[in-house]
C-alpha positions in Angstrom: 7.2 -17.3 3.1 8.3 -13.8 4.1 11.5 -13.7 2.1 9.7 -15.5 -0.8 7.0 -12.9 -0.8 9.6 -10.2 -0.7 11.2 -11.6 -3.9 7.9 -11.9 -5.6 7.1 -8.3 -4.8 10.0 -6.7 -6.6 8.4 -6.3 -10.0 5.4 -4.9 -8.1 7.6 -2.4 -6.4 9.0 -1.2 -9.6 5.5 -0.5 -10.8 4.9 2.1 -8.1 1.2 1.7 -7.2 0.7 -2.0 -6.9 -0.8 -3.3 -3.7 -1.0 -7.1 -4.3 0.5 -9.7 -6.5 -1.7 -11.0 -9.3 -0.3 -14.5 -8.9 0.1 -17.0 -6.1 3.4 -18.9 -6.3 3.7 -18.1 -10.0 0.2 -19.2 -10.9 -2.3 -16.7 -12.3 -5.3 -15.9 -10.1 -8.6 -16.5 -11.9 -10.8 -13.4 -11.7 -14.2 -13.7 -10.1 -13.5 -17.1 -8.4 -13.4 -18.0 -4.8 -10.3 -19.4 -3.1 -11.6 -23.0 -3.2 -12.6 -22.7 -6.8 -9.1 -21.5 -7.8 -6.8 -23.5 -5.5 -6.6 -27.0 -4.1 -7.5 -28.0 -0.5 -8.7 -24.6 0.7 -10.4 -25.1 4.1 -10.1 -22.1 6.4 -10.6 -19.4 3.8 -13.5 -20.9 1.9 -15.7 -18.2 0.3 -12.8 -15.7 0.1 -12.2 -14.2 -3.3 -9.2 -15.9 -4.9 -7.3 -12.7 -5.4 -7.2 -12.2 -1.6 -5.4 -15.5 -0.9 -2.0 -14.0 -1.6 -2.6 -10.8 0.5 -3.7 -13.1 3.4 -0.5 -15.1 3.1 1.5 -11.8 3.1 -0.2 -10.8 6.3 0.3 -14.1 8.1 4.0 -14.3 6.9 4.8 -10.9 8.2 2.9 -11.5 11.5 4.9 -14.6 12.2 8.2 -13.8 10.5 8.2 -17.1 8.6 8.6 -18.3 5.0 6.3 -20.5 2.8 8.0 -23.8 4.0 7.0 -23.1 7.6 3.5 -24.4 6.8 3.7 -25.7 3.2 5.6 -28.5 1.5 7.8 -27.1 -1.3 6.2 -27.8 -4.6 3.0 -29.3 -3.0 1.3 -26.4 -1.4 -2.0 -28.3 -1.2 -0.4 -30.9 1.1 -1.4 -31.2 4.7 1.8 -33.0 5.7 3.1 -30.2 8.0 1.5 -29.8 11.4 2.0 -26.1 11.3 -0.5 -25.8 8.4 -3.2 -27.6 10.5 -2.4 -25.3 13.4 -2.7 -22.2 11.1 -6.2 -23.3 10.1 -7.2 -23.6 13.8 -5.7 -20.1 14.5 -7.6 -18.6 11.6 -10.8 -20.1 12.8 -10.1 -18.9 16.4 -9.5 -15.2 15.4 -12.5 -15.2 13.1 -14.7 -16.5 16.0 -13.3 -14.0 18.5 -13.9 -11.1 16.1 -17.4 -12.4 15.2 -18.5 -13.0 18.8 -16.8 -10.0 20.5 -16.2 -7.3 17.9 -19.2 -7.5 15.5 -17.0 -9.2 12.9 -14.5 -6.3 12.8 -10.9 -7.5 12.5 -9.7 -6.3 15.9 -7.8 -9.5 16.8 -5.4 -10.9 14.2 -2.3 -13.1 13.9 -0.2 -10.1 14.8 -2.0 -9.3 18.0 -0.2 -12.2 19.7 2.7 -13.1 17.4 4.3 -9.7 16.8 6.8 -11.1 14.2 7.6 -14.4 15.9 6.1 -17.8 15.2 5.8 -18.5 19.0 3.3 -16.0 20.6 4.4 -14.5 23.9 1.7 -14.7 26.6 3.7 -13.5 29.6 4.9 -9.9 30.1 8.7 -9.5 30.7 10.2 -8.6 34.0 11.9 -5.2 34.5 15.6 -5.2 33.7 16.3 -1.7 35.2 14.8 1.0 37.4 13.9 3.0 34.3 10.3 3.6 33.4 9.3 0.7 31.0 8.7 1.5 27.4 5.5 0.3 25.8 6.9 -0.6 22.4 3.5 -2.0 21.3 1.6 1.2 21.8 -0.3 2.2 18.7 -0.4 5.7 17.3 -4.2 5.6 17.8 -3.7 5.1 21.5 -1.5 8.2 21.9 -3.2 11.0 23.7 -4.4 13.8 21.4 -3.1 17.3 22.0 -5.4 19.8 23.5 -8.1 21.2 21.3 -6.6 24.7 21.6 -3.2 23.6 20.3 -4.3 21.3 17.5 -5.5 22.6 14.1 -8.8 21.4 12.7 -9.0 19.1 9.7 -10.0 22.1 7.5 -7.0 24.1 8.7 -4.6 21.2 8.1 -5.8 20.7 4.5 -5.8 24.4 3.8 -2.3 24.9 5.0 -1.2 21.9 3.0 -2.6 23.3 -0.2 -1.1 26.7 0.6 2.3 25.1 1.2 2.2 23.6 -2.2 1.6 27.0 -3.8 -2.1 27.6 -3.3 -5.2 26.2 -5.0 -5.0 28.7 -8.0 -1.4 27.8 -8.8 -2.1 24.0 -8.4 -5.0 24.1 -10.8 -2.9 26.0 -13.4 -0.9 22.8 -13.8 -2.7 20.1 -15.8 0.1 17.5 -16.6 3.5 16.4 -15.3 6.1 14.2 -16.9 8.9 13.1 -14.6 12.1 11.1 -15.1 14.2 9.5 -12.4 15.3 6.2 -10.8 13.6 3.6 -8.6 15.8 2.0 -6.0 14.8 -1.5 -4.9 17.0 -4.2 -3.3 20.1 -2.2 -3.9 19.4 -1.7 -7.6 18.6 1.5 -9.4 16.4 1.3 -12.5 15.3 4.2 -14.8 11.7 5.2 -14.4 9.2 7.7 -15.9 6.0 8.9 -14.3 3.3 10.6 -16.3 0.4 12.3 -14.7 -2.6 14.2 -16.0 -5.4 16.0 -14.2 -7.7 15.2 -12.8 -7.1 11.5 -12.3 -4.7 9.8 -14.7 -1.3 8.4 -13.9 1.3 6.0 -15.4 4.7 4.8 -14.4 7.1 3.0 -16.7 10.1 1.2 -15.3 12.8 0.5 -17.9 14.5 -2.7 -16.7 16.8 -4.9 -18.7 14.0 -7.4 -19.2 11.7 -4.7 -20.8 9.3 -2.1 -19.5 7.0 -2.7 -16.5 3.9 -0.4 -16.6 1.4 0.6 -14.0 -1.4 2.9 -15.0 -4.7 4.4 -13.9 -6.9 5.8 -16.7 -9.4 7.7 -14.6 -11.8 4.8 -14.3 -9.6 1.7 -13.5 -6.1 0.5 -13.3 -4.0 -1.9 -15.3 -0.6 -3.5 -15.2 1.7 -4.8 -17.9 5.1 -6.3 -18.7 6.8 -6.5 -22.0 5.7 -9.5 -24.0 2.6 -10.2 -21.8 -1.0 -9.1 -22.0 -1.8 -6.3 -19.7 -4.2 -7.2 -16.8 -6.7 -5.2 -14.9 -6.0 -4.3 -11.3 -8.1 -5.9 -8.6 -10.6 -3.7 -6.8 -8.2 -2.9 -3.9 -5.3 -2.3 -6.2 -7.4 0.1 -8.2 -8.5 2.0 -5.1 -4.9 2.6 -4.0 -4.0 3.6 -7.6 -6.9 6.0 -7.6 -5.5 7.9 -4.6 -2.1 8.2 -6.2 -3.5 9.3 -9.5 -5.5 12.2 -8.1 -3.6 15.1 -9.6 -5.2 17.7 -7.3 -5.3 15.6 -4.1 -4.5 18.6 -1.9 -7.7 20.4 -3.0 -9.8 17.2 -3.6 -9.4 15.6 -0.1 -12.7 16.8 1.1 -14.4 15.2 -1.9 -12.4 11.9 -1.6 -13.1 11.3 2.1 -16.4 11.3 4.0 -15.0 12.3 7.3 -11.9 13.4 9.2 -10.5 13.0 12.7 -7.5 14.9 13.9 -5.1 12.6 15.8 -2.4 13.3 18.3 0.9 14.9 17.7 3.6 12.7 16.4 7.1 12.8 14.9 8.7 11.6 11.7 12.4 11.6 12.4 12.9 14.8 14.4 10.1 16.7 12.6 6.9 17.2 14.6 3.8 16.3 12.6 0.0 16.5 12.9 -1.9 13.4 12.0 -5.2 13.4 10.2 -7.3 10.2 10.0 -9.4 10.2 6.8 -12.5 8.0 6.4 -14.1 6.6 3.2 -17.4 4.7 2.8 -16.7 1.0 2.6 -12.9 1.5 2.6 -10.2 1.3 5.3 -9.1 4.6 6.7 -6.1 6.6 5.4 -3.8 8.5 7.8 -2.0 11.7 6.7 1.0 13.2 8.5 1.6 17.0 8.0 4.8 18.8 8.9 3.8 21.1 11.8 6.0 23.9 10.5 5.6 23.8 6.7 2.3 22.2 6.4 3.6 19.8 3.7 2.5 16.2 3.6 5.3 14.0 4.8 3.6 10.6 5.1 0.5 8.7 4.0 -0.5 5.4 5.6 -3.3 3.4 4.0 -4.6 -0.2 4.5 -6.0 -3.0 2.4 -8.3 -5.6 3.9 -7.5 -9.3 3.8 -9.6 -12.1 5.4 -7.3 -12.2 8.4 -6.3 -8.6 8.9 -5.2 -5.3 7.2 -1.9 -4.9 5.3 -0.5 -1.4 5.6 1.2 0.6 2.9 3.3 3.6 4.0 4.5 6.3 1.6 7.0 8.9 2.8 7.3 12.1 0.7 10.5 14.2 0.7 12.7 16.5 -1.3 10.0 19.0 -2.2 11.0 21.4 -5.0 9.3 24.3 -6.6 8.5 23.7 -10.3 6.5 26.4 -12.1 5.1 27.9 -8.9 4.1 24.7 -7.1 6.0 22.4 -4.8 6.4 18.8 -5.9 7.9 15.9 -3.9 11.0 14.6 -5.9 11.4 11.6 -3.7 9.0 9.1 -2.2 9.5 5.8 -0.5 6.8 3.2 -0.5 7.0 0.4 2.2 4.8 -2.6 2.7 5.0 -5.7 4.9 7.0 -7.6 2.1 9.3 -4.9 0.7 10.0 -1.3 0.0 11.4 0.9 -2.8 12.3 4.6 -3.3 11.7 6.7 -6.3 14.0 9.7 -6.8 13.0 12.2 -9.6 15.7 14.1 -11.4 13.6 16.0 -13.9 9.9 17.1 -13.8 8.3 19.0 -16.6 4.8 20.5 -16.2 2.0 21.3 -18.7 3.5 19.2 -21.4 1.2 17.6 -24.0 0.0 14.1 -22.9 -2.8 12.5 -24.8 -5.4 10.6 -22.8 -4.7 7.5 -24.9 -1.3 7.1 -23.2 -3.1 5.8 -20.1 -5.3 3.3 -21.9 -4.8 -0.4 -21.5 -3.3 -1.7 -24.8 -4.7 -4.6 -26.7 -2.9 -7.9 -26.2 0.0 -8.2 -28.6 -0.1 -11.2 -31.0 1.5 -14.2 -29.5 1.8 -12.6 -26.1 1.7 -14.6 -22.9 -1.8 -14.3 -21.7 -0.8 -14.7 -18.0 -1.1 -11.6 -15.8 2.2 -9.8 -15.0 3.9 -10.9 -11.8 3.0 -7.8 -9.8 
């Protein structure tokens, strides 16, 4: 399933902001239906929204390092012929019960807790193979000890330094639009891409592939996705929340409005660059973690999560190649990585304060004769 999901994710990668695929194994996901209403022989995930089935499969595939055929019969996904599928149902029920009984239904225990990328979980710790101090490879960033209060900036100080590093609040708010051209690199291929952004909260990316344009847009209220020759579809709720973050044109100065609380984490490193971490909370949403360069104050990484019935799927965005354009610094390269794939966008040209009409971000009406299925993002 893992490699299959990677292949399915490539159009989504080209679209920049997409979190999940709008189809499961090539079939459109009906909006507003539960898993058992939309698909055959659903047992363990009954009551789950249909558009969360695919993200749940992504999570389990990455946790076990397997492909579709590990549990499913090719071409007959509803079949129960494979014992692994029955085992998976038992494991889903087990983790749901553990979380309900021991963690107030929070998803603290998941497939990955035991499997760690292998379909056979390991229940016995390894013996020492040298006299060196053992490394705890599974230690999470959250478990790392925080630096002393005297050495660590406050959340306000981190956000203020970030805005100042970009050029300052006044300079940032003198810019109202940005039109960029570059390439997106995915699976060894480079494809032309344009990104249009307009304050305070509109953004669109257009990938110009040989098969036509692939579009991802957020119009200030919601997001939509479209491919050439197909009717555009609305993003799911979790897709739209991710797109909303990316579309905030003044994120550096809006962070205190977007998030309801902050917690400064421990010191960390990205490559050889020391960073401060900032955990950002939103009501009813998974947390977002920001990584700021300790020296420059620039944002180097954002990690955010989307909930599935069995665990959280992470999305990591690394920002680099900051360049000054009209008095403000802009990242000219960003890399987005998920459990099923990654891509890098490299901008060659960025023009600011160019005229961009609001209508550019609006979802178009379905073209006559267009395929009504949602795009394969």
